[in-house]
All heavy atoms as a GROMACS GRO file, in nm:
protein
  542
    1PRO      N    1   0.081  -0.121   0.000
    1PRO     CA    2   0.000   0.000   0.000
    1PRO      C    3   0.085   0.127   0.000
    1PRO      O    4   0.052   0.222  -0.069
    1PRO     CB    5  -0.082  -0.009   0.128
    1PRO     CG    6  -0.085  -0.154   0.164
    1PRO     CD    7   0.041  -0.211   0.107
    2LEU      N    8   0.194   0.129   0.077
    2LEU     CA    9   0.278   0.249   0.079
    2LEU      C   10   0.346   0.270  -0.055
    2LEU      O   11   0.363   0.384  -0.100
    2LEU     CB   12   0.381   0.240   0.191
    2LEU     CG   13   0.326   0.247   0.333
    2LEU    CD1   14   0.437   0.230   0.435
    2LEU    CD2   15   0.253   0.378   0.354
    3GLU      N   16   0.387   0.160  -0.120
    3GLU     CA   17   0.449   0.172  -0.252
    3GLU      C   18   0.351   0.229  -0.353
    3GLU      O   19   0.388   0.312  -0.435
    3GLU     CB   20   0.499   0.036  -0.300
    3GLU     CG   21   0.619  -0.016  -0.225
    3GLU     CD   22   0.659  -0.154  -0.272
    3GLU    OE1   23   0.573  -0.229  -0.323
    3GLU    OE2   24   0.777  -0.189  -0.258
    4LEU      N   25   0.226   0.184  -0.345
    4LEU     CA   26   0.124   0.233  -0.436
    4LEU      C   27   0.098   0.382  -0.414
    4LEU      O   28   0.087   0.458  -0.509
    4LEU     CB   29  -0.005   0.152  -0.420
    4LEU     CG   30  -0.119   0.185  -0.514
    4LEU    CD1   31  -0.075   0.171  -0.658
    4LEU    CD2   32  -0.238   0.095  -0.486
    5MET      N   33   0.092   0.425  -0.290
    5MET     CA   34   0.069   0.567  -0.260
    5MET      C   35   0.185   0.652  -0.310
    5MET      O   36   0.164   0.759  -0.367
    5MET     CB   37   0.048   0.587  -0.110
    5MET     CG   38  -0.086   0.536  -0.063
    5MET     SD   39  -0.114   0.538   0.116
    5MET     CE   40  -0.024   0.675   0.175
    6ALA      N   41   0.307   0.605  -0.292
    6ALA     CA   42   0.424   0.679  -0.340
    6ALA      C   43   0.423   0.688  -0.493
    6ALA      O   44   0.455   0.793  -0.550
    6ALA     CB   45   0.551   0.612  -0.291
    7ALA      N   46   0.388   0.580  -0.559
    7ALA     CA   47   0.381   0.579  -0.705
    7ALA      C   48   0.275   0.676  -0.755
    7ALA      O   49   0.296   0.750  -0.851
    7ALA     CB   50   0.353   0.438  -0.756
    8ARG      N   51   0.161   0.679  -0.688
    8ARG     CA   52   0.053   0.772  -0.728
    8ARG      C   53   0.099   0.917  -0.717
    8ARG      O   54   0.073   0.997  -0.807
    8ARG     CB   55  -0.071   0.749  -0.644
    8ARG     CG   56  -0.146   0.623  -0.678
    8ARG     CD   57  -0.266   0.607  -0.588
    8ARG     NE   58  -0.363   0.712  -0.610
    8ARG     CZ   59  -0.473   0.698  -0.681
    8ARG    NH1   60  -0.501   0.583  -0.737
    8ARG    NH2   61  -0.556   0.797  -0.697
    9ARG      N   62   0.164   0.951  -0.609
    9ARG     CA   63   0.212   1.089  -0.592
    9ARG      C   64   0.314   1.126  -0.698
    9ARG      O   65   0.317   1.238  -0.747
    9ARG     CB   66   0.272   1.108  -0.453
    9ARG     CG   67   0.169   1.126  -0.345
    9ARG     CD   68   0.232   1.172  -0.215
    9ARG     NE   69   0.335   1.081  -0.166
    9ARG     CZ   70   0.312   0.979  -0.084
    9ARG    NH1   71   0.191   0.954  -0.043
    9ARG    NH2   72   0.412   0.903  -0.044
   10GLN      N   73   0.396   1.030  -0.736
   10GLN     CA   74   0.503   1.055  -0.833
   10GLN      C   75   0.447   1.092  -0.970
   10GLN      O   76   0.504   1.173  -1.042
   10GLN     CB   77   0.591   0.931  -0.844
   10GLN     CG   78   0.711   0.948  -0.932
   10GLN     CD   79   0.800   0.824  -0.932
   10GLN    OE1   80   0.762   0.719  -0.883
   10GLN    NE2   81   0.918   0.838  -0.988
   11ILE      N   82   0.334   1.036  -1.006
   11ILE     CA   83   0.282   1.056  -1.142
   11ILE      C   84   0.160   1.147  -1.150
   11ILE      O   85   0.124   1.191  -1.258
   11ILE     CB   86   0.248   0.921  -1.208
   11ILE    CG1   87   0.143   0.848  -1.127
   11ILE    CG2   88   0.371   0.837  -1.225
   11ILE    CD1   89   0.097   0.718  -1.187
   12GLU      N   90   0.100   1.176  -1.037
   12GLU     CA   91  -0.025   1.252  -1.036
   12GLU      C   92  -0.016   1.386  -1.109
   12GLU      O   93  -0.099   1.418  -1.194
   12GLU     CB   94  -0.070   1.274  -0.892
   12GLU     CG   95  -0.209   1.326  -0.879
   12GLU     CD   96  -0.253   1.324  -0.734
   12GLU    OE1   97  -0.288   1.217  -0.685
   12GLU    OE2   98  -0.248   1.432  -0.671
   13GLY      N   99   0.084   1.465  -1.077
   13GLY     CA  100   0.096   1.597  -1.139
   13GLY      C  101   0.119   1.591  -1.288
   13GLY      O  102   0.060   1.669  -1.364
   14ALA      N  103   0.200   1.498  -1.332
   14ALA     CA  104   0.231   1.488  -1.475
   14ALA      C  105   0.107   1.449  -1.555
   14ALA      O  106   0.081   1.505  -1.662
   14ALA     CB  107   0.342   1.386  -1.498
   15ILE      N  108   0.030   1.355  -1.505
   15ILE     CA  109  -0.087   1.307  -1.579
   15ILE      C  110  -0.197   1.413  -1.583
   15ILE      O  111  -0.259   1.436  -1.686
   15ILE     CB  112  -0.138   1.174  -1.522
   15ILE    CG1  113  -0.038   1.063  -1.558
   15ILE    CG2  114  -0.277   1.141  -1.573
   15ILE    CD1  115  -0.074   0.927  -1.502
   16THR      N  116  -0.222   1.478  -1.471
   16THR     CA  117  -0.331   1.577  -1.469
   16THR      C  118  -0.300   1.700  -1.553
   16THR      O  119  -0.393   1.771  -1.593
   16THR     CB  120  -0.365   1.620  -1.324
   16THR    OG1  121  -0.248   1.668  -1.261
   16THR    CG2  122  -0.421   1.504  -1.245
   17ASN      N  123  -0.173   1.725  -1.584
   17ASN     CA  124  -0.137   1.841  -1.666
   17ASN      C  125  -0.130   1.810  -1.815
   17ASN      O  126  -0.103   1.900  -1.894
   17ASN     CB  127  -0.003   1.899  -1.619
   17ASN     CG  128  -0.016   1.968  -1.485
   17ASN    OD1  129  -0.119   2.027  -1.455
   17ASN    ND2  130   0.086   1.958  -1.404
   18LEU      N  131  -0.154   1.686  -1.855
   18LEU     CA  132  -0.149   1.652  -1.998
   18LEU      C  133  -0.262   1.718  -2.075
   18LEU      O  134  -0.376   1.723  -2.028
   18LEU     CB  135  -0.159   1.500  -2.017
   18LEU     CG  136  -0.039   1.416  -1.979
   18LEU    CD1  137  -0.072   1.268  -1.997
   18LEU    CD2  138   0.082   1.452  -2.063
   19GLN      N  139  -0.229   1.768  -2.192
   19GLN     CA  140  -0.330   1.819  -2.285
   19GLN      C  141  -0.368   1.708  -2.382
   19GLN      O  142  -0.291   1.613  -2.401
   19GLN     CB  143  -0.274   1.939  -2.362
   19GLN     CG  144  -0.231   2.055  -2.274
   19GLN     CD  145  -0.346   2.114  -2.197
   19GLN    OE1  146  -0.452   2.140  -2.251
   19GLN    NE2  147  -0.325   2.136  -2.067
   20VAL      N  148  -0.484   1.718  -2.446
   20VAL     CA  149  -0.527   1.617  -2.543
   20VAL      C  150  -0.419   1.601  -2.650
   20VAL      O  151  -0.370   1.699  -2.706
   20VAL     CB  152  -0.662   1.655  -2.606
   20VAL    CG1  153  -0.699   1.559  -2.718
   20VAL    CG2  154  -0.772   1.657  -2.500
   21GLY      N  155  -0.380   1.476  -2.675
   21GLY     CA  156  -0.278   1.445  -2.774
   21GLY      C  157  -0.138   1.431  -2.715
   21GLY      O  158  -0.050   1.378  -2.781
   22GLU      N  159  -0.117   1.478  -2.594
   22GLU     CA  160   0.015   1.467  -2.530
   22GLU      C  161   0.029   1.334  -2.458
   22GLU      O  162  -0.070   1.276  -2.413
   22GLU     CB  163   0.036   1.579  -2.429
   22GLU     CG  164   0.053   1.715  -2.488
   22GLU     CD  165   0.081   1.820  -2.382
   22GLU    OE1  166   0.034   1.807  -2.268
   22GLU    OE2  167   0.150   1.917  -2.417
   23SER      N  168   0.152   1.288  -2.448
   23SER     CA  169   0.179   1.165  -2.372
   23SER      C  170   0.294   1.191  -2.275
   23SER      O  171   0.370   1.287  -2.288
   23SER     CB  172   0.212   1.049  -2.466
   23SER     OG  173   0.326   1.076  -2.541
   24TRP      N  174   0.304   1.102  -2.177
   24TRP     CA  175   0.407   1.114  -2.075
   24TRP      C  176   0.461   0.974  -2.046
   24TRP      O  177   0.384   0.880  -2.024
   24TRP     CB  178   0.348   1.176  -1.948
   24TRP     CG  179   0.445   1.190  -1.836
   24TRP    CD1  180   0.551   1.276  -1.830
   24TRP    CD2  181   0.446   1.117  -1.714
   24TRP    NE1  182   0.618   1.261  -1.710
   24TRP    CE2  183   0.554   1.163  -1.637
   24TRP    CE3  184   0.366   1.016  -1.662
   24TRP    CZ2  185   0.584   1.113  -1.512
   24TRP    CZ3  186   0.395   0.967  -1.537
   24TRP    CH2  187   0.503   1.015  -1.463
   25ASN      N  188   0.593   0.961  -2.050
   25ASN     CA  189   0.658   0.833  -2.022
   25ASN      C  190   0.667   0.813  -1.871
   25ASN      O  191   0.710   0.902  -1.799
   25ASN     CB  192   0.797   0.827  -2.082
   25ASN     CG  193   0.792   0.821  -2.233
   25ASN    OD1  194   0.706   0.758  -2.291
   25ASN    ND2  195   0.884   0.890  -2.297
   26LEU      N  196   0.628   0.696  -1.828
   26LEU     CA  197   0.635   0.662  -1.686
   26LEU      C  198   0.780   0.642  -1.644
   26LEU      O  199   0.862   0.596  -1.723
   26LEU     CB  200   0.555   0.536  -1.657
   26LEU     CG  201   0.405   0.546  -1.684
   26LEU    CD1  202   0.341   0.409  -1.676
   26LEU    CD2  203   0.343   0.640  -1.583
   27PRO      N  204   0.812   0.674  -1.519
   27PRO     CA  205   0.949   0.652  -1.470
   27PRO      C  206   0.988   0.505  -1.482
   27PRO      O  207   0.903   0.416  -1.472
   27PRO     CB  208   0.939   0.692  -1.322
   27PRO     CG  209   0.822   0.783  -1.314
   27PRO     CD  210   0.727   0.735  -1.419
   28GLY      N  211   1.115   0.481  -1.505
   28GLY     CA  212   1.164   0.344  -1.516
   28GLY      C  213   1.129   0.276  -1.648
   28GLY      O  214   1.145   0.156  -1.662
   29LYS      N  215   1.079   0.354  -1.743
   29LYS     CA  216   1.044   0.302  -1.875
   29LYS      C  217   0.948   0.183  -1.867
   29LYS      O  218   0.961   0.085  -1.940
   29LYS     CB  219   1.170   0.263  -1.952
   29LYS     CG  220   1.263   0.380  -1.974
   29LYS     CD  221   1.386   0.339  -2.051
   29LYS     CE  222   1.477   0.458  -2.067
   29LYS     NZ  223   1.600   0.426  -2.137
   30VAL      N  224   0.849   0.193  -1.777
   30VAL     CA  225   0.752   0.084  -1.764
   30VAL      C  226   0.630   0.104  -1.853
   30VAL      O  227   0.545   0.016  -1.861
   30VAL     CB  228   0.705   0.066  -1.617
   30VAL    CG1  229   0.822   0.027  -1.528
   30VAL    CG2  230   0.636   0.190  -1.564
   31GLY      N  231   0.621   0.218  -1.921
   31GLY     CA  232   0.509   0.243  -2.011
   31GLY      C  233   0.488   0.392  -2.028
   31GLY      O  234   0.577   0.473  -2.000
   32TRP      N  235   0.367   0.429  -2.073
   32TRP     CA  236   0.335   0.568  -2.096
   32TRP      C  237   0.186   0.591  -2.082
   32TRP      O  238   0.107   0.496  -2.084
   32TRP     CB  239   0.384   0.615  -2.233
   32TRP     CG  240   0.345   0.528  -2.348
   32TRP    CD1  241   0.414   0.422  -2.398
   32TRP    CD2  242   0.225   0.536  -2.425
   32TRP    NE1  243   0.346   0.365  -2.502
   32TRP    CE2  244   0.229   0.433  -2.521
   32TRP    CE3  245   0.115   0.620  -2.424
   32TRP    CZ2  246   0.127   0.412  -2.614
   32TRP    CZ3  247   0.012   0.599  -2.517
   32TRP    CH2  248   0.020   0.496  -2.610
   33VAL      N  249   0.149   0.718  -2.069
   33VAL     CA  250   0.008   0.759  -2.059
   33VAL      C  251  -0.015   0.866  -2.164
   33VAL      O  252   0.065   0.959  -2.178
   33VAL     CB  253  -0.024   0.817  -1.920
   33VAL    CG1  254  -0.168   0.863  -1.914
   33VAL    CG2  255   0.005   0.716  -1.811
   34LYS      N  256  -0.124   0.852  -2.238
   34LYS     CA  257  -0.158   0.952  -2.340
   34LYS      C  258  -0.298   1.007  -2.311
   34LYS      O  259  -0.389   0.932  -2.280
   34LYS     CB  260  -0.156   0.890  -2.480
   34LYS     CG  261  -0.185   0.992  -2.588
   34LYS     CD  262  -0.166   0.936  -2.726
   34LYS     CE  263  -0.184   1.046  -2.829
   34LYS     NZ  264  -0.151   1.000  -2.962
   35ARG      N  265  -0.311   1.137  -2.321
   35ARG     CA  266  -0.441   1.202  -2.305
   35ARG      C  267  -0.513   1.194  -2.439
   35ARG      O  268  -0.458   1.229  -2.543
   35ARG     CB  269  -0.421   1.347  -2.263
   35ARG     CG  270  -0.549   1.425  -2.248
   35ARG     CD  271  -0.611   1.399  -2.113
   35ARG     NE  272  -0.743   1.457  -2.103
   35ARG     CZ  273  -0.770   1.576  -2.052
   35ARG    NH1  274  -0.672   1.650  -2.006
   35ARG    NH2  275  -0.893   1.620  -2.047
   36THR      N  276  -0.634   1.146  -2.437
   36THR     CA  277  -0.716   1.133  -2.557
   36THR      C  278  -0.839   1.222  -2.543
   36THR      O  279  -0.871   1.266  -2.432
   36THR     CB  280  -0.759   0.987  -2.579
   36THR    OG1  281  -0.844   0.947  -2.472
   36THR    CG2  282  -0.640   0.893  -2.588
   37PRO      N  283  -0.912   1.246  -2.652
   37PRO     CA  284  -1.033   1.327  -2.641
   37PRO      C  285  -1.136   1.268  -2.543
   37PRO      O  286  -1.209   1.342  -2.479
   37PRO     CB  287  -1.088   1.329  -2.784
   37PRO     CG  288  -0.968   1.307  -2.870
   37PRO     CD  289  -0.880   1.215  -2.792
   38GLY      N  290  -1.137   1.138  -2.529
   38GLY     CA  291  -1.234   1.074  -2.441
   38GLY      C  292  -1.180   1.038  -2.304
   38GLY      O  293  -1.252   0.980  -2.222
   39GLY      N  294  -1.054   1.068  -2.274
   39GLY     CA  295  -0.998   1.032  -2.145
   39GLY      C  296  -0.848   1.012  -2.153
   39GLY      O  297  -0.774   1.098  -2.198
   40TYR      N  298  -0.804   0.892  -2.115
   40TYR     CA  299  -0.661   0.859  -2.112
   40TYR      C  300  -0.639   0.716  -2.160
   40TYR      O  301  -0.725   0.630  -2.142
   40TYR     CB  302  -0.607   0.869  -1.968
   40TYR     CG  303  -0.615   1.009  -1.912
   40TYR    CD1  304  -0.733   1.055  -1.854
   40TYR    CD2  305  -0.506   1.094  -1.916
   40TYR    CE1  306  -0.741   1.183  -1.802
   40TYR    CE2  307  -0.513   1.222  -1.864
   40TYR     CZ  308  -0.631   1.265  -1.808
   40TYR     OH  309  -0.640   1.392  -1.757
   41PHE      N  310  -0.522   0.692  -2.219
   41PHE     CA  311  -0.483   0.559  -2.261
   41PHE      C  312  -0.351   0.528  -2.191
   41PHE      O  313  -0.255   0.603  -2.202
   41PHE     CB  314  -0.466   0.552  -2.413
   41PHE     CG  315  -0.433   0.414  -2.462
   41PHE    CD1  316  -0.531   0.317  -2.469
   41PHE    CD2  317  -0.304   0.382  -2.498
   41PHE    CE1  318  -0.501   0.190  -2.513
   41PHE    CE2  319  -0.273   0.255  -2.542
   41PHE     CZ  320  -0.371   0.159  -2.550
   42VAL      N  321  -0.349   0.418  -2.118
   42VAL     CA  322  -0.230   0.376  -2.044
   42VAL      C  323  -0.174   0.252  -2.112
   42VAL      O  324  -0.247   0.154  -2.132
   42VAL     CB  325  -0.262   0.346  -1.896
   42VAL    CG1  326  -0.136   0.307  -1.821
   42VAL    CG2  327  -0.330   0.466  -1.831
   43GLN      N  328  -0.046   0.255  -2.148
   43GLN     CA  329   0.020   0.142  -2.214
   43GLN      C  330   0.142   0.104  -2.134
   43GLN      O  331   0.227   0.189  -2.106
   43GLN     CB  332   0.064   0.182  -2.355
   43GLN     CG  333   0.153   0.083  -2.426
   43GLN     CD  334   0.075  -0.036  -2.479
   43GLN    OE1  335  -0.028  -0.019  -2.542
   43GLN    NE2  336   0.123  -0.155  -2.453
   44GLY      N  337   0.149  -0.021  -2.096
   44GLY     CA  338   0.265  -0.069  -2.022
   44GLY      C  339   0.344  -0.168  -2.104
   44GLY      O  340   0.290  -0.233  -2.193
   45ASN      N  341   0.470  -0.180  -2.073
   45ASN     CA  342   0.552  -0.282  -2.137
   45ASN      C  343   0.496  -0.417  -2.098
   45ASN      O  344   0.446  -0.436  -1.989
   45ASN     CB  345   0.698  -0.269  -2.092
   45ASN     CG  346   0.756  -0.136  -2.133
   45ASN    OD1  347   0.708  -0.069  -2.222
   45ASN    ND2  348   0.861  -0.095  -2.065
   46GLY      N  349   0.503  -0.512  -2.185
   46GLY     CA  350   0.450  -0.645  -2.156
   46GLY      C  351   0.305  -0.662  -2.197
   46GLY      O  352   0.241  -0.760  -2.162
   47GLY      N  353   0.249  -0.565  -2.268
   47GLY     CA  354   0.116  -0.582  -2.324
   47GLY      C  355   0.001  -0.525  -2.243
   47GLY      O  356  -0.113  -0.533  -2.285
   48PHE      N  357   0.025  -0.464  -2.127
   48PHE     CA  358  -0.082  -0.406  -2.049
   48PHE      C  359  -0.134  -0.281  -2.116
   48PHE      O  360  -0.057  -0.194  -2.155
   48PHE     CB  361  -0.032  -0.370  -1.908
   48PHE     CG  362  -0.133  -0.292  -1.827
   48PHE    CD1  363  -0.230  -0.360  -1.757
   48PHE    CD2  364  -0.131  -0.154  -1.824
   48PHE    CE1  365  -0.325  -0.290  -1.682
   48PHE    CE2  366  -0.224  -0.083  -1.750
   48PHE     CZ  367  -0.321  -0.151  -1.680
   49THR      N  368  -0.266  -0.271  -2.134
   49THR     CA  369  -0.327  -0.149  -2.184
   49THR      C  370  -0.454  -0.121  -2.104
   49THR      O  371  -0.520  -0.213  -2.056
   49THR     CB  372  -0.365  -0.158  -2.334
   49THR    OG1  373  -0.460  -0.263  -2.352
   49THR    CG2  374  -0.244  -0.182  -2.421
   50ALA      N  375  -0.485   0.005  -2.090
   50ALA     CA  376  -0.608   0.046  -2.024
   50ALA      C  377  -0.656   0.175  -2.088
   50ALA      O  378  -0.579   0.269  -2.104
   50ALA     CB  379  -0.586   0.066  -1.875
   51SER      N  380  -0.781   0.177  -2.125
   51SER     CA  381  -0.843   0.298  -2.176
   51SER      C  382  -0.942   0.343  -2.070
   51SER      O  383  -1.037   0.271  -2.039
   51SER     CB  384  -0.913   0.268  -2.309
   51SER     OG  385  -0.962   0.386  -2.366
   52VAL      N  386  -0.918   0.460  -2.011
   52VAL     CA  387  -1.000   0.506  -1.900
   52VAL      C  388  -1.051   0.646  -1.926
   52VAL      O  389  -0.999   0.718  -2.011
   52VAL     CB  390  -0.920   0.502  -1.767
   52VAL    CG1  391  -0.882   0.359  -1.733
   52VAL    CG2  392  -0.796   0.588  -1.775
   53ARG      N  393  -1.154   0.687  -1.851
   53ARG     CA  394  -1.217   0.816  -1.875
   53ARG      C  395  -1.162   0.929  -1.790
   53ARG      O  396  -1.162   1.044  -1.832
   53ARG     CB  397  -1.368   0.806  -1.853
   53ARG     CG  398  -1.436   0.720  -1.954
   53ARG     CD  399  -1.585   0.718  -1.943
   53ARG     NE  400  -1.632   0.740  -1.807
   53ARG     CZ  401  -1.752   0.784  -1.777
   53ARG    NH1  402  -1.838   0.811  -1.872
   53ARG    NH2  403  -1.788   0.801  -1.652
   54THR      N  404  -1.116   0.899  -1.670
   54THR     CA  405  -1.077   1.007  -1.578
   54THR      C  406  -0.928   1.004  -1.546
   54THR      O  407  -0.862   0.900  -1.556
   54THR     CB  408  -1.154   0.996  -1.446
   54THR    OG1  409  -1.114   0.879  -1.376
   54THR    CG2  410  -1.305   0.995  -1.469
   55ALA      N  411  -0.878   1.119  -1.503
   55ALA     CA  412  -0.737   1.128  -1.462
   55ALA      C  413  -0.711   1.037  -1.342
   55ALA      O  414  -0.606   0.974  -1.334
   55ALA     CB  415  -0.701   1.272  -1.428
   56SER      N  416  -0.806   1.028  -1.253
   56SER     CA  417  -0.790   0.943  -1.135
   56SER      C  418  -0.771   0.797  -1.174
   56SER      O  419  -0.686   0.727  -1.117
   56SER     CB  420  -0.913   0.958  -1.044
   56SER     OG  421  -0.902   0.875  -0.932
   57GLU      N  422  -0.848   0.750  -1.271
   57GLU     CA  423  -0.834   0.612  -1.319
   57GLU      C  424  -0.699   0.591  -1.388
   57GLU      O  425  -0.636   0.487  -1.373
   57GLU     CB  426  -0.947   0.576  -1.415
   57GLU     CG  427  -1.083   0.569  -1.350
   57GLU     CD  428  -1.196   0.556  -1.450
   57GLU    OE1  429  -1.193   0.626  -1.554
   57GLU    OE2  430  -1.288   0.476  -1.424
   58ALA      N  431  -0.654   0.691  -1.464
   58ALA     CA  432  -0.526   0.681  -1.533
   58ALA      C  433  -0.412   0.678  -1.432
   58ALA      O  434  -0.316   0.601  -1.446
   58ALA     CB  435  -0.508   0.799  -1.628
   59ILE      N  436  -0.422   0.759  -1.327
   59ILE     CA  437  -0.320   0.761  -1.222
   59ILE      C  438  -0.313   0.626  -1.154
   59ILE      O  439  -0.205   0.572  -1.130
   59ILE     CB  440  -0.349   0.874  -1.122
   59ILE    CG1  441  -0.327   1.010  -1.190
   59ILE    CG2  442  -0.262   0.861  -0.998
   59ILE    CD1  443  -0.386   1.127  -1.114
   60ALA      N  444  -0.428   0.568  -1.124
   60ALA     CA  445  -0.432   0.437  -1.057
   60ALA      C  446  -0.369   0.329  -1.145
   60ALA      O  447  -0.291   0.248  -1.097
   60ALA     CB  448  -0.576   0.400  -1.021
   61ALA      N  449  -0.402   0.328  -1.274
   61ALA     CA  450  -0.348   0.226  -1.364
   61ALA      C  451  -0.197   0.243  -1.380
   61ALA      O  452  -0.121   0.146  -1.377
   61ALA     CB  453  -0.417   0.235  -1.501
   62ALA      N  454  -0.152   0.367  -1.395
   62ALA     CA  455  -0.008   0.393  -1.410
   62ALA      C  456   0.067   0.358  -1.281
   62ALA      O  457   0.177   0.302  -1.287
   62ALA     CB  458   0.015   0.539  -1.447
   63ALA      N  459   0.009   0.387  -1.167
   63ALA     CA  460   0.072   0.354  -1.039
   63ALA      C  461   0.088   0.204  -1.024
   63ALA      O  462   0.190   0.156  -0.973
   63ALA     CB  463  -0.008   0.413  -0.924
   64GLN      N  464  -0.011   0.129  -1.069
   64GLN     CA  465  -0.001  -0.017  -1.063
   64GLN      C  466   0.117  -0.066  -1.146
   64GLN      O  467   0.187  -0.159  -1.106
   64GLN     CB  468  -0.131  -0.082  -1.113
   64GLN     CG  469  -0.246  -0.067  -1.019
   64GLN     CD  470  -0.230  -0.149  -0.893
   64GLN    OE1  471  -0.152  -0.243  -0.886
   64GLN    NE2  472  -0.304  -0.112  -0.791
   65LEU      N  473   0.140  -0.004  -1.261
   65LEU     CA  474   0.255  -0.043  -1.344
   65LEU      C  475   0.386  -0.016  -1.271
   65LEU      O  476   0.478  -0.098  -1.275
   65LEU     CB  477   0.254   0.034  -1.477
   65LEU     CG  478   0.148  -0.008  -1.578
   65LEU    CD1  479   0.147   0.087  -1.696
   65LEU    CD2  480   0.172  -0.150  -1.624
   66LEU      N  481   0.396   0.100  -1.205
   66LEU     CA  482   0.519   0.133  -1.132
   66LEU      C  483   0.542   0.037  -1.016
   66LEU      O  484   0.655  -0.007  -0.994
   66LEU     CB  485   0.513   0.276  -1.081
   66LEU     CG  486   0.524   0.385  -1.185
   66LEU    CD1  487   0.516   0.522  -1.119
   66LEU    CD2  488   0.650   0.375  -1.264
   67VAL      N  489   0.436   0.006  -0.944
   67VAL     CA  490   0.450  -0.086  -0.830
   67VAL      C  491   0.491  -0.225  -0.879
   67VAL      O  492   0.579  -0.288  -0.823
   67VAL     CB  493   0.320  -0.091  -0.748
   67VAL    CG1  494   0.324  -0.204  -0.646
   67VAL    CG2  495   0.299   0.042  -0.678
   68LYS      N  496   0.428  -0.270  -0.986
   68LYS     CA  497   0.461  -0.403  -1.040
   68LYS      C  498   0.607  -0.407  -1.082
   68LYS      O  499   0.678  -0.503  -1.055
   68LYS     CB  500   0.371  -0.437  -1.158
   68LYS     CG  501   0.399  -0.574  -1.216
   68LYS     CD  502   0.302  -0.608  -1.324
   68LYS     CE  503   0.321  -0.741  -1.390
   68LYS     NZ  504   0.436  -0.818  -1.366
   69LYS      N  505   0.656  -0.302  -1.146
   69LYS     CA  506   0.796  -0.296  -1.186
   69LYS      C  507   0.887  -0.303  -1.066
   69LYS      O  508   0.987  -0.376  -1.067
   69LYS     CB  509   0.821  -0.166  -1.265
   69LYS     CG  510   0.965  -0.142  -1.302
   69LYS     CD  511   1.017  -0.240  -1.402
   69LYS     CE  512   1.156  -0.200  -1.447
   69LYS     NZ  513   1.214  -0.292  -1.539
   70GLY      N  514   0.851  -0.232  -0.960
   70GLY     CA  515   0.931  -0.235  -0.837
   70GLY      C  516   0.933  -0.372  -0.772
   70GLY      O  517   1.034  -0.415  -0.718
   71LEU      N  518   0.820  -0.442  -0.779
   71LEU     CA  519   0.811  -0.574  -0.718
   71LEU      C  520   0.883  -0.680  -0.800
   71LEU      O  521   0.923  -0.783  -0.748
   71LEU     CB  522   0.664  -0.613  -0.699
   71LEU     CG  523   0.584  -0.526  -0.602
   71LEU    CD1  524   0.438  -0.570  -0.601
   71LEU    CD2  525   0.642  -0.531  -0.462
   72ASP      N  526   0.898  -0.655  -0.931
   72ASP     CA  527   0.964  -0.752  -1.019
   72ASP      C  528   1.116  -0.747  -1.007
   72ASP      O  529   1.184  -0.835  -1.059
   72ASP     CB  530   0.925  -0.727  -1.165
   72ASP     CG  531   0.782  -0.769  -1.194
   72ASP    OD1  532   0.724  -0.842  -1.110
   72ASP    OD2  533   0.728  -0.729  -1.297
   73LYS      N  534   1.171  -0.646  -0.945
   73LYS     CA  535   1.318  -0.630  -0.937
   73LYS      C  536   1.381  -0.740  -0.858
   73LYS      O  537   1.329  -0.800  -0.772
   73LYS     CB  538   1.355  -0.495  -0.875
   73LYS     CG  539   1.327  -0.381  -0.968
   73LYS     CD  540   1.370  -0.251  -0.906
   73LYS     CE  541   1.342  -0.135  -0.998
   73LYS     NZ  542   1.372  -0.009  -0.938
   0.00000   0.00000   0.00000
């Protein structure tokens, strides 16, 4: 839980500031997040994808990728 909270804080500002069409690479090269007209698209290495409507959902999905990467080390 603490790792997940730290990951969320790390990416929250970057994701909420994205404009439509912009993308942001997640730390550690675990994937990226792109702002779309309908919400956000989260793509992780290894085939994970998520298409979500809100910034909060995108932050949660991206944080899960960061935590998983940390746990895989």
